[in-house]
SEDOMI-376182 format. One record per residue: residue number from 1; residue in one letter; x, y negated, z of N, C-alpha, C in turn. Coordinates in steps of 0.1 Angstrom, whole numbers, plus 5000, padded with zeros to 4 digits. Example, Ala and Ser with C-alpha at 12.3 -4.5 7.8 and 13.67 -1.06 7.14 Angstrom:
2
+-----+---------+------+------+------+------+------+------+------+------+------+
| num | residuo |  n_u |  n_v |  n_w | ca_u | ca_v | ca_w |  c_u |  c_v |  c_w |
+-----+---------+------+------+------+------+------+------+------+------+------+
|   1 |       a | 5132 | 5057 | 5078 | 5123 | 5045 | 5078 | 5132 | 5033 | 5078 |
|   2 |       s | 5128 | 5022 | 5071 | 5137 | 5011 | 5071 | 5129 | 5000 | 5079 |
+-----+---------+------+------+------+------+------+------+------+------+------+
//
This chain:
206
+-----+---------+------+------+------+------+------+------+------+------+------+
| num | residuo |  n_u |  n_v |  n_w | ca_u | ca_v | ca_w |  c_u |  c_v |  c_w |
+-----+---------+------+------+------+------+------+------+------+------+------+
|   1 |       m | 9418 | 8329 | 1696 | 9421 | 8332 | 1710 | 9408 | 8330 | 1718 |
|   2 |       n | 9405 | 8340 | 1727 | 9393 | 8338 | 1735 | 9395 | 8327 | 1745 |
|   3 |       p | 9384 | 8321 | 1751 | 9386 | 8310 | 1761 | 9395 | 8313 | 1772 |
|   4 |       a | 9393 | 8326 | 1778 | 9402 | 8330 | 1789 | 9416 | 8330 | 1785 |
|   5 |       g | 9419 | 8335 | 1773 | 9433 | 8336 | 1769 | 9439 | 8322 | 1766 |
|   6 |       e | 9430 | 8313 | 1761 | 9435 | 8299 | 1759 | 9437 | 8292 | 1772 |
|   7 |       e | 9429 | 8294 | 1782 | 9431 | 8288 | 1795 | 9444 | 8293 | 1801 |
|   8 |       e | 9447 | 8306 | 1800 | 9459 | 8311 | 1805 | 9471 | 8305 | 1798 |
|   9 |       l | 9470 | 8304 | 1785 | 9482 | 8298 | 1777 | 9484 | 8283 | 1782 |
|  10 |       i | 9473 | 8276 | 1783 | 9475 | 8262 | 1788 | 9481 | 8261 | 1802 |
|  11 |       a | 9477 | 8270 | 1811 | 9482 | 8271 | 1824 | 9497 | 8274 | 1824 |
|  12 |       r | 9501 | 8283 | 1815 | 9515 | 8286 | 1814 | 9523 | 8274 | 1809 |
|  13 |       c | 9518 | 8267 | 1800 | 9525 | 8255 | 1795 | 9526 | 8244 | 1806 |
|  14 |       r | 9515 | 8243 | 1814 | 9516 | 8233 | 1824 | 9526 | 8237 | 1835 |
|  15 |       r | 9529 | 8250 | 1836 | 9539 | 8254 | 1846 | 9553 | 8253 | 1840 |
|  16 |       g | 9554 | 8248 | 1828 | 9567 | 8247 | 1822 | 9573 | 8259 | 1816 |
|  17 |       d | 9564 | 8269 | 1813 | 9568 | 8282 | 1807 | 9572 | 8279 | 1792 |
|  18 |       a | 9585 | 8281 | 1789 | 9590 | 8278 | 1775 | 9583 | 8287 | 1765 |
|  19 |       a | 9582 | 8300 | 1769 | 9575 | 8309 | 1760 | 9561 | 8306 | 1757 |
|  20 |       g | 9554 | 8300 | 1767 | 9541 | 8295 | 1765 | 9540 | 8284 | 1755 |
|  21 |       w | 9549 | 8275 | 1756 | 9550 | 8264 | 1746 | 9552 | 8269 | 1732 |
|  22 |       d | 9561 | 8278 | 1731 | 9564 | 8284 | 1718 | 9552 | 8291 | 1712 |
|  23 |       e | 9544 | 8298 | 1720 | 9532 | 8304 | 1716 | 9522 | 8294 | 1711 |
|  24 |       l | 9521 | 8283 | 1719 | 9511 | 8272 | 1715 | 9515 | 8266 | 1702 |
|  25 |       l | 9528 | 8264 | 1700 | 9532 | 8258 | 1687 | 9529 | 8268 | 1676 |
|  26 |       d | 9533 | 8281 | 1678 | 9530 | 8291 | 1668 | 9516 | 8292 | 1664 |
|  27 |       r | 9507 | 8290 | 1673 | 9493 | 8292 | 1671 | 9486 | 8280 | 1664 |
|  28 |       h | 9492 | 8268 | 1667 | 9485 | 8256 | 1662 | 9492 | 8246 | 1653 |
|  29 |       y | 9505 | 8248 | 1652 | 9513 | 8238 | 1644 | 9509 | 8238 | 1629 |
|  30 |       d | 9507 | 8249 | 1623 | 9504 | 8249 | 1609 | 9490 | 8243 | 1607 |
|  31 |       a | 9480 | 8247 | 1615 | 9467 | 8242 | 1614 | 9466 | 8227 | 1615 |
|  32 |       v | 9474 | 8221 | 1625 | 9475 | 8207 | 1626 | 9481 | 8201 | 1614 |
|  33 |       g | 9491 | 8207 | 1608 | 9498 | 8202 | 1596 | 9488 | 8201 | 1584 |
|  34 |       r | 9480 | 8212 | 1583 | 9470 | 8212 | 1572 | 9460 | 8201 | 1574 |
|  35 |       f | 9455 | 8200 | 1586 | 9445 | 8189 | 1589 | 9451 | 8175 | 1586 |
|  36 |       i | 9463 | 8173 | 1590 | 9469 | 8159 | 1587 | 9470 | 8157 | 1572 |
|  37 |       f | 9475 | 8167 | 1565 | 9477 | 8166 | 1551 | 9464 | 8162 | 1543 |
|  38 |       q | 9453 | 8167 | 1548 | 9440 | 8165 | 1541 | 9435 | 8151 | 1544 |
|  39 |       l | 9441 | 8144 | 1554 | 9435 | 8131 | 1558 | 9439 | 8120 | 1548 |
|  40 |       s | 9450 | 8122 | 1541 | 9453 | 8111 | 1531 | 9462 | 8118 | 1520 |
|  41 |       p | 9459 | 8115 | 1507 | 9468 | 8120 | 1496 | 9481 | 8113 | 1496 |
|  42 |       d | 9483 | 8102 | 1503 | 9495 | 8094 | 1503 | 9506 | 8101 | 1512 |
|  43 |       l | 9502 | 8110 | 1520 | 9512 | 8116 | 1529 | 9520 | 8127 | 1522 |
|  44 |       t | 9533 | 8126 | 1523 | 9543 | 8136 | 1518 | 9544 | 8147 | 1529 |
|  45 |       r | 9551 | 8157 | 1525 | 9554 | 8168 | 1535 | 9563 | 8163 | 1546 |
|  46 |       e | 9571 | 8153 | 1543 | 9580 | 8147 | 1554 | 9571 | 8139 | 1563 |
|  47 |       d | 9561 | 8132 | 1558 | 9552 | 8125 | 1566 | 9544 | 8134 | 1575 |
|  48 |       v | 9539 | 8145 | 1570 | 9531 | 8154 | 1577 | 9540 | 8160 | 1589 |
|  49 |       e | 9552 | 8163 | 1586 | 9561 | 8169 | 1596 | 9564 | 8158 | 1607 |
|  50 |       e | 9566 | 8146 | 1603 | 9568 | 8135 | 1613 | 9556 | 8133 | 1622 |
|  51 |       i | 9544 | 8133 | 1616 | 9532 | 8131 | 1624 | 9529 | 8143 | 1633 |
|  52 |       s | 9532 | 8155 | 1627 | 9529 | 8167 | 1635 | 9538 | 8167 | 1648 |
|  53 |       q | 9551 | 8163 | 1646 | 9560 | 8162 | 1658 | 9555 | 8152 | 1668 |
|  54 |       e | 9549 | 8140 | 1663 | 9543 | 8130 | 1672 | 9532 | 8136 | 1680 |
|  55 |       v | 9524 | 8144 | 1673 | 9512 | 8150 | 1679 | 9516 | 8159 | 1690 |
|  56 |       f | 9526 | 8168 | 1688 | 9529 | 8177 | 1698 | 9538 | 8171 | 1709 |
|  57 |       l | 9545 | 8160 | 1707 | 9551 | 8153 | 1717 | 9540 | 8147 | 1727 |
|  58 |       t | 9529 | 8142 | 1720 | 9518 | 8137 | 1728 | 9512 | 8148 | 1737 |
|  59 |       v | 9511 | 8160 | 1731 | 9505 | 8171 | 1738 | 9514 | 8175 | 1750 |
|  60 |       v | 9527 | 8175 | 1748 | 9536 | 8178 | 1759 | 9534 | 8168 | 1770 |
|  61 |       r | 9533 | 8156 | 1767 | 9532 | 8145 | 1777 | 9518 | 8145 | 1784 |
|  62 |       n | 9508 | 8150 | 1777 | 9494 | 8147 | 1782 | 9486 | 8160 | 1784 |
|  63 |       l | 9492 | 8172 | 1783 | 9484 | 8184 | 1785 | 9478 | 8185 | 1798 |
|  64 |       a | 9484 | 8178 | 1808 | 9478 | 8179 | 1822 | 9464 | 8172 | 1822 |
|  65 |       s | 9462 | 8162 | 1813 | 9449 | 8155 | 1812 | 9439 | 8162 | 1804 |
|  66 |       f | 9442 | 8173 | 1798 | 9432 | 8181 | 1790 | 9423 | 8188 | 1799 |
|  67 |       r | 9410 | 8186 | 1799 | 9401 | 8191 | 1808 | 9393 | 8204 | 1802 |
|  68 |       g | 9396 | 8207 | 1790 | 9389 | 8219 | 1784 | 9375 | 8217 | 1780 |
|  69 |       a | 9370 | 8205 | 1779 | 9356 | 8202 | 1775 | 9354 | 8207 | 1760 |
|  70 |       s | 9365 | 8207 | 1752 | 9364 | 8212 | 1739 | 9376 | 8222 | 1737 |
|  71 |       a | 9376 | 8229 | 1726 | 9387 | 8239 | 1723 | 9400 | 8231 | 1722 |
|  72 |       l | 9411 | 8237 | 1725 | 9424 | 8231 | 1724 | 9426 | 8225 | 1710 |
|  73 |       q | 9423 | 8233 | 1700 | 9426 | 8229 | 1686 | 9418 | 8217 | 1683 |
|  74 |       t | 9405 | 8216 | 1688 | 9397 | 8204 | 1685 | 9404 | 8192 | 1691 |
|  75 |       w | 9409 | 8193 | 1703 | 9416 | 8182 | 1710 | 9429 | 8178 | 1702 |
|  76 |       l | 9436 | 8188 | 1697 | 9448 | 8186 | 1688 | 9444 | 8178 | 1676 |
|  77 |       f | 9433 | 8182 | 1670 | 9428 | 8175 | 1657 | 9425 | 8161 | 1660 |
|  78 |       r | 9419 | 8158 | 1671 | 9416 | 8144 | 1674 | 9429 | 8136 | 1676 |
|  79 |       i | 9438 | 8142 | 1683 | 9451 | 8135 | 1685 | 9458 | 8133 | 1671 |
|  80 |       a | 9457 | 8143 | 1663 | 9463 | 8142 | 1649 | 9457 | 8132 | 1641 |
|  81 |       a | 9444 | 8130 | 1641 | 9437 | 8120 | 1634 | 9441 | 8106 | 1638 |
|  82 |       n | 9443 | 8104 | 1651 | 9447 | 8091 | 1656 | 9462 | 8088 | 1652 |
|  83 |       k | 9470 | 8099 | 1653 | 9484 | 8097 | 1650 | 9486 | 8094 | 1635 |
|  84 |       a | 9478 | 8101 | 1626 | 9479 | 8099 | 1612 | 9474 | 8085 | 1608 |
|  85 |       r | 9464 | 8081 | 1615 | 9458 | 8067 | 1613 | 9469 | 8057 | 1617 |
|  86 |       d | 9475 | 8059 | 1628 | 9486 | 8049 | 1632 | 9497 | 8049 | 1622 |
|  87 |       f | 9501 | 8061 | 1618 | 9512 | 8062 | 1608 | 9509 | 8054 | 1595 |
|  88 |       l | 9497 | 8056 | 1590 | 9493 | 8050 | 1578 | 9492 | 8035 | 1579 |
|  89 |       e | 9487 | 8030 | 1591 | 9487 | 8016 | 1594 | 9501 | 8010 | 1594 |
|  90 |       r | 9510 | 8017 | 1600 | 9524 | 8012 | 1600 | 9529 | 8012 | 1586 |
|  91 |       r | 9526 | 8021 | 1578 | 9530 | 8021 | 1564 | 9524 | 8010 | 1556 |
|  92 |       r | 9512 | 8007 | 1558 | 9505 | 7995 | 1551 | 9512 | 7983 | 1555 |
|  93 |       a | 9515 | 7981 | 1568 | 9522 | 7969 | 1573 | 9536 | 7968 | 1566 |
|  94 |       a | 9543 | 7980 | 1565 | 9556 | 7980 | 1558 | 9555 | 7976 | 1544 |
|  95 |       k | 9544 | 7981 | 1537 | 9542 | 7977 | 1523 | 9541 | 7962 | 1521 |
|  96 |       r | 9534 | 7956 | 1530 | 9532 | 7942 | 1529 | 9545 | 7934 | 1530 |
|  97 |       g | 9555 | 7941 | 1536 | 9568 | 7935 | 1537 | 9578 | 7940 | 1527 |
|  98 |       g | 9575 | 7949 | 1518 | 9585 | 7954 | 1509 | 9581 | 7966 | 1501 |
|  99 |       g | 9589 | 7976 | 1502 | 9589 | 7987 | 1492 | 9576 | 7996 | 1493 |
| 100 |       r | 9574 | 8004 | 1483 | 9563 | 8013 | 1482 | 9567 | 8027 | 1485 |
| 101 |       p | 9561 | 8034 | 1494 | 9565 | 8048 | 1497 | 9562 | 8057 | 1486 |
| 102 |       p | 9569 | 8068 | 1485 | 9566 | 8078 | 1474 | 9554 | 8086 | 1477 |
| 103 |       v | 9547 | 8090 | 1466 | 9535 | 8098 | 1468 | 9539 | 8112 | 1463 |
| 104 |       s | 9537 | 8122 | 1471 | 9540 | 8136 | 1467 | 9528 | 8143 | 1461 |
| 105 |       l | 9530 | 8149 | 1449 | 9519 | 8156 | 1443 | 9521 | 8171 | 1446 |
| 106 |       q | 9532 | 8175 | 1451 | 9535 | 8189 | 1455 | 9538 | 8190 | 1470 |
| 107 |       a | 9530 | 8196 | 1478 | 9532 | 8195 | 1492 | 9538 | 8208 | 1499 |
| 108 |       e | 9541 | 8218 | 1491 | 9546 | 8230 | 1497 | 9560 | 8228 | 1503 |
| 109 |       d | 9563 | 8234 | 1514 | 9577 | 8232 | 1520 | 9580 | 8245 | 1526 |
| 110 |       p | 9588 | 8254 | 1519 | 9592 | 8267 | 1525 | 9601 | 8266 | 1537 |
| 111 |       e | 9607 | 8255 | 1539 | 9617 | 8253 | 1550 | 9610 | 8250 | 1563 |
| 112 |       t | 9599 | 8242 | 1563 | 9592 | 8238 | 1575 | 9582 | 8248 | 1580 |
| 113 |       g | 9577 | 8256 | 1571 | 9568 | 8266 | 1575 | 9553 | 8261 | 1575 |
| 114 |       l | 9551 | 8248 | 1571 | 9538 | 8243 | 1571 | 9530 | 8250 | 1559 |
| 115 |       a | 9519 | 8256 | 1563 | 9511 | 8263 | 1552 | 9501 | 8253 | 1546 |
| 116 |       i | 9506 | 8243 | 1539 | 9498 | 8233 | 1532 | 9493 | 8238 | 1519 |
| 117 |       d | 9480 | 8236 | 1516 | 9475 | 8240 | 1503 | 9475 | 8229 | 1493 |
| 118 |       p | 9484 | 8229 | 1484 | 9485 | 8218 | 1474 | 9474 | 8220 | 1463 |
| 119 |       p | 9473 | 8210 | 1454 | 9464 | 8212 | 1443 | 9467 | 8225 | 1435 |
| 120 |       s | 9457 | 8230 | 1428 | 9460 | 8243 | 1420 | 9471 | 8241 | 1411 |
| 121 |       p | 9480 | 8251 | 1410 | 9491 | 8251 | 1401 | 9487 | 8252 | 1386 |
| 122 |       a | 9474 | 8255 | 1384 | 9470 | 8256 | 1370 | 9467 | 8242 | 1364 |
| 123 |       a | 9465 | 8232 | 1373 | 9463 | 8219 | 1368 | 9475 | 8212 | 1363 |
| 124 |       g | 9474 | 8204 | 1352 | 9486 | 8197 | 1347 | 9488 | 8184 | 1356 |
| 125 |       p | 9500 | 8178 | 1353 | 9503 | 8166 | 1361 | 9493 | 8155 | 1360 |
| 126 |       d | 9487 | 8153 | 1348 | 9477 | 8142 | 1346 | 9465 | 8145 | 1355 |
| 127 |       e | 9461 | 8158 | 1355 | 9449 | 8162 | 1363 | 9452 | 8160 | 1378 |
| 128 |       l | 9464 | 8163 | 1382 | 9468 | 8161 | 1396 | 9468 | 8146 | 1400 |
| 129 |       l | 9473 | 8138 | 1391 | 9473 | 8124 | 1393 | 9459 | 8118 | 1395 |
| 130 |       v | 9450 | 8122 | 1386 | 9436 | 8118 | 1388 | 9430 | 8123 | 1401 |
| 131 |       s | 9433 | 8136 | 1404 | 9428 | 8141 | 1417 | 9433 | 8134 | 1429 |
| 132 |       d | 9446 | 8130 | 1429 | 9451 | 8122 | 1440 | 9445 | 8109 | 1441 |
| 133 |       e | 9442 | 8102 | 1429 | 9437 | 8089 | 1429 | 9422 | 8089 | 1434 |
| 134 |       r | 9415 | 8100 | 1430 | 9401 | 8101 | 1436 | 9401 | 8104 | 1451 |
| 135 |       a | 9411 | 8112 | 1455 | 9412 | 8114 | 1469 | 9415 | 8102 | 1477 |
| 136 |       a | 9424 | 8093 | 1471 | 9427 | 8081 | 1477 | 9415 | 8072 | 1479 |
| 137 |       l | 9407 | 8072 | 1468 | 9395 | 8064 | 1469 | 9385 | 8069 | 1479 |
| 138 |       l | 9384 | 8082 | 1480 | 9376 | 8088 | 1491 | 9381 | 8084 | 1505 |
| 139 |       r | 9394 | 8084 | 1506 | 9400 | 8080 | 1519 | 9397 | 8066 | 1522 |
| 140 |       e | 9397 | 8057 | 1512 | 9394 | 8043 | 1514 | 9380 | 8041 | 1518 |
| 141 |       a | 9371 | 8050 | 1512 | 9357 | 8049 | 1516 | 9355 | 8053 | 1530 |
| 142 |       l | 9362 | 8064 | 1534 | 9361 | 8068 | 1548 | 9366 | 8057 | 1558 |
| 143 |       d | 9377 | 8050 | 1554 | 9382 | 8040 | 1562 | 9372 | 8028 | 1564 |
| 144 |       q | 9365 | 8025 | 1553 | 9355 | 8015 | 1553 | 9343 | 8019 | 1562 |
| 145 |       l | 9340 | 8032 | 1561 | 9329 | 8037 | 1569 | 9331 | 8035 | 1584 |
| 146 |       g | 9344 | 8037 | 1588 | 9348 | 8035 | 1602 | 9342 | 8046 | 1612 |
| 147 |       d | 9346 | 8044 | 1624 | 9341 | 8053 | 1635 | 9327 | 8049 | 1639 |
| 148 |       p | 9318 | 8058 | 1644 | 9321 | 8072 | 1647 | 9319 | 8081 | 1634 |
| 149 |       c | 9314 | 8076 | 1623 | 9312 | 8085 | 1611 | 9325 | 8091 | 1606 |
| 150 |       r | 9336 | 8083 | 1606 | 9348 | 8088 | 1601 | 9353 | 8100 | 1609 |
| 151 |       e | 9352 | 8098 | 1622 | 9357 | 8109 | 1631 | 9350 | 8122 | 1629 |
| 152 |       i | 9336 | 8121 | 1629 | 9328 | 8133 | 1628 | 9330 | 8140 | 1614 |
| 153 |       l | 9332 | 8132 | 1603 | 9334 | 8138 | 1590 | 9348 | 8144 | 1589 |
| 154 |       e | 9358 | 8138 | 1595 | 9371 | 8144 | 1595 | 9371 | 8157 | 1602 |
| 155 |       l | 9365 | 8158 | 1614 | 9365 | 8170 | 1621 | 9357 | 8181 | 1614 |
| 156 |       r | 9347 | 8177 | 1607 | 9338 | 8188 | 1601 | 9345 | 8192 | 1588 |
| 157 |       y | 9349 | 8183 | 1579 | 9353 | 8187 | 1566 | 9368 | 8188 | 1564 |
| 158 |       f | 9376 | 8181 | 1572 | 9391 | 8183 | 1572 | 9395 | 8193 | 1582 |
| 159 |       g | 9389 | 8192 | 1594 | 9393 | 8202 | 1604 | 9385 | 8215 | 1604 |
| 160 |       d | 9374 | 8215 | 1596 | 9366 | 8227 | 1594 | 9361 | 8232 | 1607 |
| 161 |       l | 9357 | 8223 | 1616 | 9351 | 8227 | 1629 | 9336 | 8230 | 1628 |
| 162 |       s | 9332 | 8239 | 1636 | 9317 | 8242 | 1636 | 9310 | 8230 | 1643 |
| 163 |       y | 9296 | 8230 | 1642 | 9288 | 8220 | 1648 | 9290 | 8221 | 1663 |
| 164 |       d | 9291 | 8233 | 1669 | 9293 | 8235 | 1683 | 9306 | 8229 | 1688 |
| 165 |       e | 9317 | 8231 | 1680 | 9330 | 8226 | 1683 | 9330 | 8211 | 1683 |
| 166 |       i | 9324 | 8205 | 1673 | 9323 | 8191 | 1672 | 9315 | 8185 | 1683 |
| 167 |       a | 9304 | 8192 | 1687 | 9296 | 8187 | 1698 | 9304 | 8187 | 1711 |
| 168 |       a | 9312 | 8197 | 1713 | 9320 | 8198 | 1725 | 9330 | 8187 | 1725 |
| 169 |       a | 9336 | 8184 | 1714 | 9347 | 8174 | 1712 | 9342 | 8160 | 1715 |
| 170 |       l | 9330 | 8157 | 1710 | 9324 | 8144 | 1710 | 9313 | 8142 | 1721 |
| 171 |       s | 9312 | 8153 | 1729 | 9301 | 8152 | 1740 | 9288 | 8149 | 1734 |
| 172 |       l | 9284 | 8157 | 1724 | 9271 | 8155 | 1717 | 9263 | 8168 | 1717 |
| 173 |       n | 9250 | 8168 | 1715 | 9242 | 8180 | 1713 | 9244 | 8184 | 1699 |
| 174 |       p | 9245 | 8198 | 1696 | 9247 | 8202 | 1683 | 9237 | 8197 | 1673 |
| 175 |       k | 9224 | 8195 | 1677 | 9214 | 8190 | 1668 | 9218 | 8175 | 1665 |
| 176 |       t | 9223 | 8168 | 1675 | 9227 | 8154 | 1672 | 9239 | 8154 | 1662 |
| 177 |       v | 9248 | 8164 | 1663 | 9259 | 8165 | 1653 | 9253 | 8167 | 1639 |
| 178 |       s | 9244 | 8176 | 1638 | 9238 | 8178 | 1625 | 9231 | 8166 | 1619 |
| 179 |       s | 9224 | 8159 | 1627 | 9217 | 8147 | 1623 | 9226 | 8136 | 1619 |
| 180 |       r | 9237 | 8134 | 1628 | 9247 | 8124 | 1625 | 9255 | 8127 | 1613 |
| 181 |       l | 9258 | 8139 | 1611 | 9265 | 8143 | 1598 | 9257 | 8139 | 1586 |
| 182 |       s | 9244 | 8143 | 1586 | 9236 | 8140 | 1575 | 9236 | 8125 | 1572 |
| 183 |       k | 9234 | 8117 | 1583 | 9233 | 8102 | 1581 | 9247 | 8097 | 1576 |
| 184 |       c | 9257 | 8102 | 1582 | 9271 | 8097 | 1578 | 9274 | 8101 | 1564 |
| 185 |       l | 9270 | 8113 | 1559 | 9272 | 8117 | 1545 | 9265 | 8107 | 1536 |
| 186 |       a | 9253 | 8104 | 1540 | 9245 | 8095 | 1531 | 9251 | 8081 | 1531 |
| 187 |       r | 9256 | 8076 | 1542 | 9263 | 8063 | 1542 | 9276 | 8064 | 1534 |
| 188 |       l | 9284 | 8075 | 1535 | 9296 | 8077 | 1528 | 9293 | 8077 | 1513 |
| 189 |       e | 9283 | 8083 | 1509 | 9279 | 8083 | 1494 | 9277 | 8069 | 1489 |
| 190 |       i | 9271 | 8060 | 1497 | 9268 | 8047 | 1493 | 9281 | 8039 | 1492 |
| 191 |       v | 9290 | 8040 | 1503 | 9302 | 8033 | 1503 | 9312 | 8038 | 1492 |
| 192 |       a | 9312 | 8051 | 1490 | 9321 | 8057 | 1480 | 9317 | 8052 | 1466 |
| 193 |       e | 9304 | 8051 | 1463 | 9300 | 8046 | 1450 | 9305 | 8032 | 1448 |
| 194 |       s | 9304 | 8024 | 1458 | 9309 | 8010 | 1457 | 9324 | 8010 | 1455 |
| 195 |       v | 9332 | 8018 | 1462 | 9346 | 8018 | 1461 | 9350 | 8024 | 1448 |
| 196 |       f | 9344 | 8034 | 1443 | 9348 | 8040 | 1430 | 9344 | 8031 | 1419 |
| 197 |       a | 9333 | 8024 | 1420 | 9329 | 8014 | 1409 | 9339 | 8003 | 1409 |
| 198 |       a | 9343 | 7998 | 1420 | 9352 | 7986 | 1421 | 9366 | 7990 | 1415 |
| 199 |       e | 9371 | 8002 | 1417 | 9384 | 8006 | 1413 | 9385 | 8012 | 1399 |
| 200 |       k | 9374 | 8016 | 1394 | 9375 | 8023 | 1381 | 9381 | 8015 | 1370 |
| 201 |       p | 9378 | 8002 | 1368 | 9385 | 7995 | 1357 | 9400 | 7995 | 1358 |
| 202 |       a | 9405 | 7993 | 1371 | 9419 | 7992 | 1373 | 9426 | 8006 | 1372 |
| 203 |       r | 9420 | 8016 | 1377 | 9427 | 8029 | 1378 | 9424 | 8038 | 1365 |
| 204 |       f | 9413 | 8036 | 1359 | 9409 | 8045 | 1348 | 9405 | 8036 | 1336 |
| 205 |       p | 9414 | 8028 | 1330 | 9411 | 8020 | 1319 | 9406 | 8028 | 1307 |
| 206 |       v | 9396 | 8022 | 1300 | 9391 | 8029 | 1288 | 9400 | 8025 | 1276 |
+-----+---------+------+------+------+------+------+------+------+------+------+
//
């Protein structure tokens, strides 16, 4: 959608236009779901649905505060990253008090309409398990890396945003985005090597 069209859609939603809200959901719900799903391999399709609903409830309550400094989808992704992080923190707290949540290896859900891309159907269950474990380790490395690196990497590689979109979202110069991404990727590689080395004996015994 062009900027003028997006501004008009936002204005309609702010006026309480139900059709406008339906259009906003149609345009962005699936993309937000895909973004959330990529943030952690521990998230099931039910988790993604729950977090997505939290995201759009937040949007309904706070659209008036959106100033348009970045694209609407970029703003949605930032909200989604925060909501997913909160959700996972609540889950970790629950784990410390009891049961272990299920891990889904198949994320397609024809009923919800979320266009989530699961691992290739050509891979066997053992390959999928290894892939999920490696993704979990990468998520752990990102968490250790912390902000602002975590946020900029999530927007670039999970949200597939351009340098210009990230620059607008984070109030940075595009050249600064490029430089920061390079530095953050170098830091992530160091942290990831440490995380993978520490976990290998437990997860992949010889």
